[in-house]
C-alpha positions in Angstrom: -1.4 -11.5 -0.1 -1.8 -14.5 -2.4 1.6 -13.9 -3.9 3.2 -13.9 -0.4 1.5 -17.2 0.5 2.5 -18.8 -2.7 6.1 -17.6 -2.4 6.3 -18.7 1.2 5.0 -22.2 0.2 7.5 -22.4 -2.6 10.3 -21.3 -0.2 9.2 -24.0 2.3 9.4 -26.7 -0.4 12.7 -25.4 -1.7 14.4 -25.4 1.7 13.0 -28.8 2.8 15.9 -31.0 1.7 16.4 -34.6 2.7 19.9 -35.5 3.7 21.4 -38.1 1.4 24.5 -40.1 1.9 27.0 -39.8 -0.9 29.1 -42.9 -1.5 32.8 -42.3 -1.2 32.4 -38.6 -0.9 31.1 -38.3 -4.5 28.5 -35.6 -5.2 29.8 -33.1 -2.6 31.2 -29.7 -2.9 33.5 -28.9 0.0 31.7 -31.6 2.1 28.3 -30.2 1.3 25.9 -32.4 -0.8 25.2 -31.0 -4.2 21.4 -31.4 -3.5 21.8 -29.1 -0.6 23.7 -26.6 -2.8 21.0 -26.8 -5.4 18.3 -26.3 -2.8 20.1 -23.2 -1.5 20.3 -21.8 -5.0 16.5 -22.3 -5.4 15.9 -20.8 -2.0 17.9 -17.7 -2.9 16.0 -17.4 -6.2 12.7 -17.6 -4.5 13.8 -15.0 -1.9 14.9 -12.7 -4.7 11.5 -13.1 -6.4 9.7 -12.2 -3.2 11.9 -9.1 -2.7 11.3 -8.1 -6.4 7.6 -8.5 -6.1 7.6 -6.5 -2.9 8.6 -3.4 -4.7 5.1 -2.8 -6.0 2.2 -1.7 -3.8 -1.3 -3.0 -4.0 -2.5 -0.7 -1.2 -4.0 2.4 -2.6 -3.7 5.8 -1.0 -6.6 7.6 0.6 -9.3 8.8 -1.8 -9.3 12.4 -2.7 -11.5 14.4 -0.3 -14.2 16.5 -1.8 -14.9 19.7 0.1 -18.4 21.2 -0.1 -20.2 24.3 1.3 -23.8 24.8 2.3 -26.2 25.3 -0.5 -26.3 28.9 -1.7 -22.8 29.7 -0.5 -19.8 30.0 -2.7 -17.3 27.2 -3.5 -14.7 26.4 -0.9 -11.4 28.3 -1.2 -8.5 26.7 0.7 -11.0 24.7 2.7 -13.0 27.8 3.8 -16.6 28.6 2.7 -18.0 32.1 2.5 -21.6 33.1 2.8 -23.5 36.4 2.7 -26.7 37.4 4.6 -28.7 40.4 3.6 -31.2 41.7 6.2 -33.3 44.8 6.1 -36.3 46.6 7.4 -38.0 49.2 5.3 -35.4 51.1 3.3 -32.4 50.1 5.4 -30.4 46.9 4.5 -27.4 45.3 6.2 -25.1 42.8 4.7 -23.1 40.3 6.8 -20.4 38.0 5.5 -19.6 34.8 7.4 -17.0 32.1 6.9 -16.8 28.5 8.0 -14.8 25.4 7.3 -15.9 23.3 4.4 -17.4 19.9 5.0 -15.6 16.8 3.7 -17.7 14.5 1.6 
């Protein structure tokens, strides 16, 4: 943002030209004062610098998301967590597998 403000200020100063009367038509190019031509050249150079500096990007992309599962469950695979519950009474046991979406941290 600072670069843009500095470049805009420089462009404003470069374009702000005072009209000067040339005696006898001297100091003109095709009826345009040489100071106006010089200011135009500076303005074009500043505009080119602004465009050149605009090629870079100071905005960073989103941070990498970290997917996590509940404690005791396996690591997430493609954003899905898998857990296992073992229940039983006496000599009989039952195993149940469940899945759920991983949390973003």
